[in-house]
C-alpha positions in Angstrom: 14.8 -85.7 155.4 12.5 -87.3 152.8 13.2 -87.7 149.1 10.6 -86.8 146.4 10.8 -87.2 142.7 9.2 -84.6 140.4 8.8 -85.1 136.6 7.3 -81.8 135.7 6.5 -78.3 137.0 3.1 -79.3 138.3 4.5 -82.0 140.4 7.1 -79.6 141.8 4.3 -77.2 142.8 2.5 -80.0 144.6 5.7 -80.9 146.4 6.1 -77.4 147.6 2.8 -77.6 149.4 4.1 -80.4 151.6 6.7 -78.0 153.0 4.5 -74.9 152.9 2.1 -76.5 155.3 4.9 -76.9 157.9 6.2 -73.3 157.7 5.6 -70.7 160.4 6.8 -67.3 161.3 10.5 -67.2 161.9 11.3 -70.1 159.6 14.2 -69.9 157.1 14.4 -72.3 154.2 17.7 -72.7 152.4 17.5 -74.0 148.8 20.5 -75.8 147.3 20.4 -76.7 143.6 22.0 -75.8 140.3 20.8 -73.3 137.8 17.4 -74.3 136.4 16.9 -77.0 139.1 13.5 -75.7 140.2 14.3 -73.6 143.2 12.1 -70.6 142.0 9.3 -72.9 140.9 9.3 -74.4 144.4 9.1 -70.9 145.9 6.2 -70.1 143.6 4.2 -73.0 145.1 4.9 -71.9 148.6 3.9 -68.3 147.8 0.7 -69.6 146.2 -0.1 -71.5 149.4 0.1 -68.3 151.4 -2.2 -66.5 148.9 0.5 -64.5 147.1 -0.6 -64.0 143.6 2.2 -61.7 142.5 4.6 -62.8 139.7 7.4 -64.7 141.5 10.7 -64.5 139.7 14.2 -65.2 141.0 15.5 -62.1 142.8 19.1 -62.7 141.6 19.5 -59.0 140.5 17.5 -57.3 143.3 18.7 -59.7 146.0 15.4 -60.0 147.8 11.6 -59.5 147.3 9.1 -59.1 150.1 5.5 -60.3 149.8 2.6 -59.8 152.1 1.0 -63.1 153.2 -2.7 -62.6 152.3 -4.0 -66.1 153.2 -3.3 -66.4 156.9 -3.0 -69.8 158.3 -3.7 -69.8 162.1 -0.7 -72.0 162.8 1.6 -70.0 160.6 1.5 -66.6 162.4 3.7 -64.9 159.7 2.8 -61.7 157.9 5.5 -61.6 155.3 7.3 -64.0 152.9 10.8 -62.9 151.8 12.3 -64.5 148.7 16.1 -64.0 148.7 18.8 -65.0 146.3 22.3 -64.5 147.7 24.2 -65.5 144.5 25.6 -62.0 144.1 26.6 -61.4 147.7 30.3 -61.7 148.4 30.5 -61.4 152.2 28.6 -61.4 155.4 29.0 -57.6 155.4 27.0 -57.4 152.1 24.2 -59.3 153.8 24.4 -57.0 156.9 24.3 -53.9 154.8 21.1 -55.0 153.1 19.5 -55.8 156.4 19.1 -59.5 155.7 19.9 -60.6 159.3 17.1 -58.4 160.6 14.8 -60.0 158.0 16.0 -63.5 159.1 15.4 -63.0 162.8 11.9 -61.4 162.5 9.3 -63.9 163.7 6.7 -62.3 161.4 8.7 -63.5 158.4 9.1 -66.7 156.5 12.3 -66.5 154.5 13.2 -68.5 151.4 16.8 -68.3 150.3 18.1 -69.5 147.0 21.9 -70.1 146.7 22.6 -69.7 150.4 26.1 -68.7 151.4 28.1 -69.9 154.3 27.3 -66.8 156.4 23.8 -68.2 157.0 25.2 -71.2 158.9 24.2 -69.8 162.4 20.6 -68.9 161.5 18.1 -70.7 163.7 14.8 -72.3 162.6 16.4 -73.3 159.2 15.2 -76.0 156.9 17.0 -77.3 153.8 15.6 -78.2 150.4 18.2 -79.9 148.2 17.4 -80.3 144.5 19.3 -82.5 142.0 18.6 -82.8 138.3 18.2 -86.4 137.3 17.7 -85.4 133.6 16.3 -82.5 131.7 12.8 -82.9 133.2 13.2 -85.0 136.4 14.3 -83.6 139.7 15.0 -85.2 143.0 14.0 -83.1 146.0 15.1 -83.7 149.5 13.6 -81.9 152.6 
């Protein structure tokens, strides 16, 4: 895992492109970071890379949001990007009832999960992005 420093939103968006270029269908990215650390901003950059122009907001209250990938990258082979926030889930059963495990195992999907819970430990093809606030504007990203 490499470490990257971001001092503003634009730098965070640029960093997200480094990871976006590596993603392919079936990949799951788990984001770990505190409130306001830049998780959703990072997801916005990934979505933009795949041609998604919709407003990207944290799905804390809706749990997940699906997006159609409109800018197909030949190496990617994914059709959908799912942005998930598991903050409000209390159990693996909650995730099962929402169909999250079907979403995670579909090779047509790239799945980005904010606030991942322990019940995603056995998911294959996962990558981690860890974000630490250095101060009010500077973040340390590791992925």
